[in-house]
MDAnalysis code that builds the backbone (N, CA, C; Angstrom):
import MDAnalysis as mda
import numpy as np

u = mda.Universe.empty(420, n_residues=140, atom_resindex=np.repeat(np.arange(140), 3), trajectory=True)
u.add_TopologyAttr("name", ["N", "CA", "C"] * 140)
u.add_TopologyAttr("resid", np.arange(1, 141))
u.add_TopologyAttr("resname", ["MET", "SER", "HIS", "GLY", "PHE", "GLU", "THR", "ARG", "THR", "LEU", "ASP", "ILE", "THR", "THR", "GLY", "THR", "SER", "GLU", "THR", "VAL", "TYR", "ASP", "LEU", "THR", "ARG", "GLU", "CYS", "SER", "SER", "PHE", "LEU", "ALA", "GLU", "VAL", "ALA", "GLN", "GLY", "ARG", "ASP", "GLY", "LEU", "LEU", "ASN", "VAL", "PHE", "THR", "PRO", "HIS", "ALA", "THR", "MET", "GLY", "VAL", "ALA", "LEU", "ILE", "GLU", "THR", "GLY", "ALA", "GLY", "SER", "ASP", "SER", "ASP", "LEU", "LEU", "ALA", "ALA", "LEU", "HIS", "GLN", "LEU", "LEU", "PRO", "ALA", "ASP", "GLU", "ARG", "TRP", "GLN", "HIS", "ARG", "HIS", "GLY", "SER", "PRO", "GLY", "HIS", "GLY", "ARG", "ASP", "HIS", "VAL", "MET", "PRO", "ALA", "ILE", "VAL", "PRO", "PRO", "HIS", "ALA", "THR", "ILE", "PRO", "VAL", "ILE", "GLY", "GLY", "GLU", "MET", "ALA", "LEU", "GLY", "THR", "TRP", "GLN", "SER", "VAL", "CYS", "LEU", "VAL", "ASP", "THR", "ASN", "LYS", "ASP", "ASN", "PRO", "GLN", "ARG", "GLN", "VAL", "ARG", "LEU", "SER", "PHE", "LEU", "GLY"])
u.atoms.positions = np.array([
    [0.694, -1.541, -0.165],
    [-0.538, -0.030, 0.004],
    [0.915, 1.197, 0.230],
    [0.870, 1.328, -1.029],
    [1.183, 3.341, -0.919],
    [0.653, 4.488, -0.328],
    [1.810, 4.951, 0.932],
    [1.679, 6.361, 1.484],
    [1.781, 7.565, 0.687],
    [2.677, 7.070, -0.179],
    [2.870, 9.062, -0.756],
    [4.242, 9.020, -1.423],
    [4.604, 9.942, -1.365],
    [5.667, 10.108, -2.325],
    [6.419, 11.962, -1.484],
    [7.270, 11.524, -1.303],
    [8.125, 12.930, -0.290],
    [9.546, 13.146, -1.177],
    [9.656, 14.699, -1.458],
    [10.960, 15.262, -2.256],
    [11.290, 16.093, -1.278],
    [12.854, 15.938, -1.460],
    [13.832, 17.041, -0.925],
    [14.958, 17.460, -1.298],
    [15.369, 18.055, -1.979],
    [16.437, 18.939, -2.838],
    [17.184, 19.947, -1.635],
    [18.370, 19.490, -2.390],
    [19.775, 19.265, -0.684],
    [20.790, 20.499, -1.612],
    [21.104, 21.399, -0.819],
    [22.380, 22.021, -2.013],
    [23.586, 21.051, -1.178],
    [24.778, 20.685, -1.767],
    [26.053, 20.158, -1.365],
    [27.112, 21.584, -2.734],
    [27.997, 21.441, -1.988],
    [29.385, 21.619, -1.682],
    [30.245, 20.544, -2.435],
    [31.031, 20.484, -3.689],
    [31.369, 19.311, -3.667],
    [33.075, 20.054, -3.603],
    [33.151, 21.145, -3.832],
    [34.793, 21.537, -4.037],
    [34.854, 21.652, -5.609],
    [36.720, 21.990, -5.775],
    [36.992, 22.695, -6.656],
    [37.429, 21.823, -7.337],
    [38.140, 20.434, -6.992],
    [38.341, 19.182, -7.143],
    [37.983, 18.490, -7.555],
    [38.168, 17.381, -8.352],
    [37.600, 15.861, -8.894],
    [37.079, 15.668, -7.607],
    [35.451, 14.825, -7.709],
    [35.498, 14.746, -6.370],
    [34.430, 13.609, -6.410],
    [34.622, 12.506, -5.241],
    [33.950, 10.693, -5.186],
    [33.040, 11.821, -3.806],
    [32.154, 12.338, -3.494],
    [31.372, 13.240, -2.320],
    [30.149, 11.926, -1.666],
    [30.127, 11.287, -0.412],
    [29.768, 10.543, -0.294],
    [28.828, 11.040, 0.277],
    [26.954, 10.267, 0.193],
    [25.845, 11.034, 0.017],
    [25.263, 9.932, 1.221],
    [25.411, 9.375, 1.916],
    [25.166, 8.460, 2.087],
    [24.525, 8.908, 3.765],
    [24.626, 9.193, 4.183],
    [24.610, 10.021, 5.617],
    [23.365, 10.730, 5.281],
    [23.536, 11.882, 4.100],
    [22.463, 12.633, 3.868],
    [20.933, 11.876, 3.304],
    [21.260, 10.397, 2.883],
    [20.189, 9.658, 2.249],
    [19.769, 9.104, 3.646],
    [20.084, 8.977, 4.607],
    [19.645, 7.915, 5.401],
    [19.016, 9.177, 6.233],
    [19.369, 9.769, 6.873],
    [18.990, 11.480, 7.638],
    [17.601, 11.427, 6.635],
    [17.239, 11.402, 5.356],
    [15.829, 12.184, 5.008],
    [15.455, 10.540, 5.324],
    [15.986, 9.272, 5.038],
    [15.032, 8.195, 4.868],
    [14.031, 8.135, 6.666],
    [14.496, 8.100, 7.424],
    [14.389, 8.458, 9.007],
    [13.348, 9.237, 9.707],
    [13.423, 10.647, 8.292],
    [12.231, 11.148, 8.353],
    [10.849, 11.399, 7.531],
    [11.655, 10.405, 6.767],
    [10.194, 10.383, 5.908],
    [9.036, 8.967, 5.557],
    [10.517, 7.995, 5.726],
    [9.758, 6.451, 5.128],
    [8.781, 6.006, 6.806],
    [9.246, 6.214, 7.867],
    [8.831, 5.856, 8.730],
    [8.911, 4.400, 8.676],
    [9.145, 3.686, 8.506],
    [9.519, 2.311, 8.705],
    [9.317, 1.651, 7.696],
    [8.662, 2.285, 7.113],
    [7.507, 1.526, 5.270],
    [8.801, 0.528, 4.752],
    [8.592, 0.664, 3.433],
    [9.449, -0.005, 2.341],
    [9.177, 1.057, 1.505],
    [9.379, 0.439, 0.246],
    [9.264, 1.638, -0.829],
    [10.696, 1.592, -1.433],
    [10.539, 3.260, -2.225],
    [12.042, 3.465, -3.290],
    [12.761, 4.644, -3.240],
    [14.023, 4.313, -2.840],
    [14.445, 6.128, -2.770],
    [15.381, 6.472, -3.901],
    [14.890, 7.162, -4.971],
    [15.575, 7.392, -5.850],
    [16.264, 9.141, -5.898],
    [17.834, 9.110, -6.164],
    [18.286, 10.144, -6.116],
    [18.991, 10.179, -6.963],
    [18.818, 11.993, -7.576],
    [19.120, 12.061, -8.596],
    [19.635, 13.583, -8.752],
    [20.468, 14.108, -9.681],
    [21.373, 15.093, -9.670],
    [20.747, 16.146, -10.704],
    [20.091, 17.569, -11.443],
    [19.905, 17.958, -12.233],
    [20.983, 18.366, -12.546],
    [22.008, 18.013, -12.676],
    [23.302, 18.908, -13.729],
    [23.264, 17.408, -14.621],
    [24.568, 18.469, -15.948],
    [24.706, 17.617, -17.126],
    [25.619, 17.435, -17.068],
    [26.832, 17.761, -16.016],
    [27.983, 17.248, -15.245],
    [28.628, 16.231, -13.930],
    [27.283, 15.938, -13.677],
    [27.374, 15.008, -12.494],
    [26.741, 13.798, -12.359],
    [27.763, 13.127, -11.421],
    [26.899, 11.445, -11.718],
    [26.299, 10.596, -10.474],
    [25.710, 9.688, -9.999],
    [25.389, 8.664, -8.718],
    [25.928, 7.673, -8.671],
    [26.572, 7.235, -8.157],
    [27.372, 5.785, -8.107],
    [26.887, 5.244, -6.490],
    [26.147, 4.234, -6.642],
    [26.798, 2.598, -5.549],
    [27.979, 2.581, -5.533],
    [29.197, 3.056, -4.893],
    [30.647, 2.216, -4.672],
    [31.168, 1.775, -2.590],
    [31.824, 1.288, -2.867],
    [32.449, 1.427, -1.849],
    [33.021, 2.524, -1.791],
    [33.945, 3.556, -0.544],
    [34.541, 4.801, -0.224],
    [35.606, 4.005, 0.805],
    [36.430, 4.858, 0.969],
    [37.231, 4.894, 1.872],
    [38.346, 3.802, 1.769],
    [38.468, 2.601, 0.953],
    [39.566, 1.657, 1.346],
    [39.995, 2.233, -0.565],
    [39.760, 3.139, -1.108],
    [40.643, 3.155, -2.788],
    [39.739, 3.411, -3.746],
    [38.440, 2.998, -3.795],
    [37.895, 2.952, -4.750],
    [37.532, 4.689, -5.433],
    [37.004, 4.841, -4.465],
    [36.548, 6.480, -4.686],
    [37.937, 7.273, -5.509],
    [39.078, 6.926, -5.374],
    [40.115, 7.476, -6.318],
    [40.046, 6.569, -7.902],
    [40.232, 5.596, -7.435],
    [39.794, 4.323, -8.482],
    [39.112, 4.309, -9.229],
    [37.714, 5.223, -9.415],
    [36.758, 5.654, -10.013],
    [37.263, 6.679, -10.616],
    [37.462, 7.706, -9.555],
    [37.695, 8.873, -10.623],
    [39.313, 8.758, -12.091],
    [39.638, 7.618, -11.124],
    [41.589, 7.206, -12.052],
    [40.719, 6.490, -13.764],
    [40.309, 5.307, -13.596],
    [39.259, 4.840, -14.503],
    [38.988, 5.844, -15.408],
    [37.344, 7.148, -14.588],
    [37.571, 8.117, -15.417],
    [38.489, 8.720, -16.234],
    [39.754, 8.818, -15.682],
    [40.147, 9.536, -16.531],
    [40.908, 8.706, -17.746],
    [41.182, 7.207, -17.549],
    [40.866, 7.318, -18.656],
    [40.214, 6.989, -19.949],
    [39.226, 6.610, -19.705],
    [38.285, 6.131, -20.449],
    [38.407, 7.686, -21.011],
    [37.984, 8.814, -20.298],
    [37.627, 10.074, -20.547],
    [38.583, 11.478, -20.710],
    [39.739, 11.450, -20.932],
    [40.877, 11.998, -20.985],
    [40.546, 13.384, -20.310],
    [40.998, 14.745, -19.749],
    [41.175, 16.213, -19.668],
    [41.947, 16.725, -20.442],
    [41.381, 16.102, -22.000],
    [42.430, 17.192, -22.723],
    [41.338, 18.095, -23.927],
    [42.027, 18.470, -24.822],
    [41.009, 18.758, -25.984],
    [41.339, 18.417, -27.381],
    [40.409, 17.023, -26.852],
    [39.878, 16.824, -27.863],
    [37.813, 16.779, -27.979],
    [37.160, 17.321, -27.192],
    [36.180, 16.967, -26.989],
    [35.588, 18.729, -28.354],
    [34.797, 18.477, -28.676],
    [33.933, 19.849, -28.816],
    [32.937, 20.307, -28.272],
    [32.834, 20.226, -27.060],
    [32.312, 20.774, -25.835],
    [33.709, 21.573, -25.583],
    [33.187, 22.936, -25.623],
    [35.193, 23.570, -24.948],
    [34.943, 24.836, -24.325],
    [34.030, 25.178, -23.170],
    [34.446, 25.947, -22.300],
    [34.796, 25.553, -20.764],
    [34.455, 26.126, -20.536],
    [35.720, 26.093, -18.966],
    [36.800, 25.771, -18.867],
    [37.478, 24.716, -18.124],
    [38.678, 24.618, -17.966],
    [38.749, 23.849, -18.730],
    [40.425, 23.083, -19.073],
    [40.528, 22.825, -20.274],
    [39.911, 21.421, -20.251],
    [39.597, 20.181, -20.971],
    [38.971, 19.165, -20.914],
    [37.705, 19.277, -20.943],
    [36.941, 20.046, -20.426],
    [35.434, 20.178, -19.904],
    [34.719, 19.386, -20.545],
    [34.589, 19.859, -21.572],
    [34.247, 18.386, -22.535],
    [33.848, 17.114, -21.624],
    [34.851, 16.595, -21.660],
    [34.572, 15.455, -20.731],
    [33.992, 15.253, -20.146],
    [33.554, 16.405, -18.795],
    [32.381, 16.245, -17.801],
    [31.028, 16.127, -18.519],
    [30.891, 16.533, -19.533],
    [29.074, 16.397, -20.248],
    [28.978, 15.123, -20.935],
    [30.272, 14.556, -20.688],
    [29.693, 13.433, -21.395],
    [30.092, 12.165, -20.462],
    [30.070, 11.922, -18.722],
    [30.511, 11.234, -17.747],
    [29.279, 11.281, -17.453],
    [28.363, 11.959, -17.152],
    [26.861, 11.708, -17.037],
    [25.647, 10.334, -17.593],
    [27.160, 9.524, -18.909],
    [26.772, 8.808, -20.054],
    [26.876, 7.522, -19.313],
    [28.344, 8.085, -18.185],
    [29.151, 6.595, -17.554],
    [28.377, 6.175, -16.427],
    [28.705, 6.964, -15.871],
    [28.073, 7.241, -14.597],
    [27.234, 8.252, -14.422],
    [25.145, 7.612, -14.121],
    [24.291, 8.241, -14.895],
    [24.090, 9.329, -13.510],
    [22.498, 10.696, -14.193],
    [22.805, 11.277, -12.950],
    [21.692, 11.115, -12.179],
    [21.671, 9.929, -11.870],
    [20.695, 8.539, -11.131],
    [20.841, 7.677, -10.298],
    [20.094, 7.361, -9.390],
    [20.116, 5.419, -9.089],
    [19.048, 5.386, -8.245],
    [18.677, 4.499, -8.459],
    [17.399, 4.142, -7.504],
    [17.461, 3.102, -6.584],
    [16.834, 3.181, -5.569],
    [17.899, 2.190, -3.944],
    [16.562, 1.442, -3.331],
    [15.715, 0.026, -3.154],
    [14.817, -0.182, -2.526],
    [15.628, -0.057, -1.034],
    [13.874, -0.101, -0.625],
    [13.986, 0.768, 0.915],
    [13.213, -0.404, 0.959],
    [14.048, -0.615, 3.077],
    [13.258, -2.188, 3.817],
    [13.313, -1.493, 5.291],
    [11.923, -1.440, 5.826],
    [11.716, -0.789, 6.871],
    [12.479, 0.385, 7.402],
    [12.301, 1.226, 6.348],
    [13.245, 2.813, 6.613],
    [14.788, 2.800, 5.781],
    [14.657, 1.823, 5.214],
    [16.733, 2.178, 5.470],
    [17.149, 1.199, 4.112],
    [17.957, 2.230, 3.739],
    [18.100, 1.900, 1.893],
    [18.346, 0.224, 2.486],
    [18.495, -0.800, 1.816],
    [18.565, -1.805, 1.115],
    [20.181, -2.246, 0.576],
    [21.490, -1.202, 0.844],
    [22.435, -2.080, 0.508],
    [23.643, -2.550, 0.911],
    [23.701, -2.948, -0.479],
    [25.802, -4.174, 0.110],
    [26.055, -3.213, 1.530],
    [27.003, -4.044, 1.927],
    [27.444, -4.481, 3.481],
    [28.696, -3.171, 2.828],
    [29.167, -2.898, 1.529],
    [30.261, -1.919, 1.649],
    [29.715, -0.839, 0.599],
    [28.539, -0.760, -0.102],
    [28.033, -0.145, -0.551],
    [27.712, 1.571, -0.192],
    [28.166, 2.878, -1.066],
    [27.839, 4.059, -0.622],
    [27.104, 4.776, -1.485],
    [25.933, 5.798, -1.129],
    [25.785, 5.995, -2.845],
    [26.644, 7.675, -2.426],
    [27.002, 7.601, -4.076],
    [28.040, 8.717, -4.149],
    [27.967, 9.334, -4.906],
    [27.882, 10.720, -5.143],
    [27.554, 11.996, -6.364],
    [29.902, 11.354, -6.851],
    [29.614, 11.729, -8.300],
    [30.317, 11.723, -8.925],
    [30.242, 12.973, -10.187],
    [31.421, 14.039, -9.474],
    [31.396, 15.297, -9.997],
    [32.914, 15.734, -10.193],
    [33.512, 15.482, -11.688],
    [34.451, 15.753, -12.256],
    [34.706, 17.239, -12.256],
    [33.353, 17.728, -12.459],
    [33.429, 19.418, -12.809],
    [33.860, 20.530, -11.788],
    [35.151, 20.781, -12.280],
    [35.943, 21.881, -11.439],
    [35.455, 22.949, -11.083],
    [34.713, 23.560, -12.349],
    [34.093, 24.601, -12.294],
    [33.033, 25.028, -11.342],
    [32.640, 24.087, -11.365],
    [30.924, 24.494, -10.587],
    [30.739, 23.438, -9.509],
    [31.280, 24.058, -8.345],
    [31.137, 23.442, -6.864],
    [29.938, 23.178, -6.022],
    [28.669, 23.920, -6.867],
    [27.300, 24.001, -6.192],
    [26.640, 23.109, -6.189],
    [26.191, 22.778, -6.569],
    [25.389, 21.359, -6.774],
    [24.085, 21.441, -6.083],
    [23.149, 20.544, -7.016],
    [22.165, 20.436, -6.384],
    [21.663, 18.782, -6.425],
    [20.944, 18.177, -5.033],
    [20.584, 16.438, -5.235],
    [19.255, 16.444, -4.870],
    [18.163, 16.237, -5.169],
    [17.058, 15.669, -5.346],
    [16.691, 14.140, -4.864],
    [16.261, 13.973, -3.252],
    [15.757, 13.084, -3.163],
    [14.552, 12.751, -3.017],
    [14.052, 11.583, -3.693],
    [12.785, 11.085, -3.394],
    [12.270, 9.910, -3.276],
    [11.383, 9.199, -2.333],
    [11.388, 8.166, -1.477],
    [9.633, 7.987, -1.621],
    [8.812, 7.016, -2.285],
    [8.105, 6.511, -2.979],
    [7.510, 5.109, -2.008],
    [6.952, 5.099, -0.851],
    [6.574, 4.388, -0.197],
    [5.131, 4.097, 0.596],
])
């Protein structure tokens, strides 16, 4: 039985360097307020053309490995047609095709049903825009 839809927009500062920003705590806090122990779905969406959402392990090097892999797949050089901003900024606009700007996570008993080592992370390679928004939506 559905009890409704709750949504909230968060303002996040990711900084002026490429980063993997762990958003798990903010997601858990949101669910503690709105899910009230219910099952449902959490959608995490960022309305930016240069940012993604990933479910990965953090703190053991995987976040740095992800950024290194993106550098290999999408070098920050002058090959890109999209050329405004920092050198190689065009890659930032291609990155969301690889790390999509959204994730949907099952919620069981009001908590995210993540695997043991999974965290909800923003992947931001755009050094030109440190002010970001993320929309958290719970359907339950």
